[in-house]
C-alpha positions, 0 to 999 in steps of 0.5 A: 499500500503506497503511502504519501508522507507529508512535509509541508506547512499545509493540510492536503486540499481536497484536489490534492488528496484526489490527485494523490489517490487517482494519479499517484496511487497513494492509499494512506497519508502521513502527516508529521507529529506535532513537534517535527511539524512546528519545527518544519514550519519554521525552520531555525535560520541560524546555524546549519541544518544537518541536525535538523535534517536528520530528524526528518530522515529518521521520520521517514525511515521509520514510517516510509518504504521504497516506493512510496511518495514524500510531498516536500515543500518548505525552507529551501535548504531542507526541501533540497536535503530531503528531496535528495535523500529521498531520490537516493532511497527510493522514495518519490519526492514531489511538490505542488504546482499552483495557479495563482489567481490575483485580484484588486477591489475597492472596499470603503475607500480602500484597495483590497488585494486577494491572491488565490492559490489553486493546485494544479498538479504534482511535479517530481523532484528530478535530477537533470 
């Protein structure tokens, strides 16, 4: 049974879940535990990330296996390190592509900007 490991700061949207189930054959979705989720959502900008990366690799090792999928989006260095590790260990790393819609309106004499992000598809991280 193929799992999707969720290493990103949001919850899956219904569109993302549908695509993961129907196009990527994901049957189970595993979110990070609270402490790791908090760390993923706010990676400290000071110092190196090696020890932090190891915490996520350990979690992936304990919950994933070859053939699973990892949705990875976040701080650039962490994302690169985890996606690279997954590529080397048979876990397919993906990210969500979005379409951004922008709208500007005037309300009560003020300009209001609204940005809507809509999931389009998952795309694999690949080495070229």
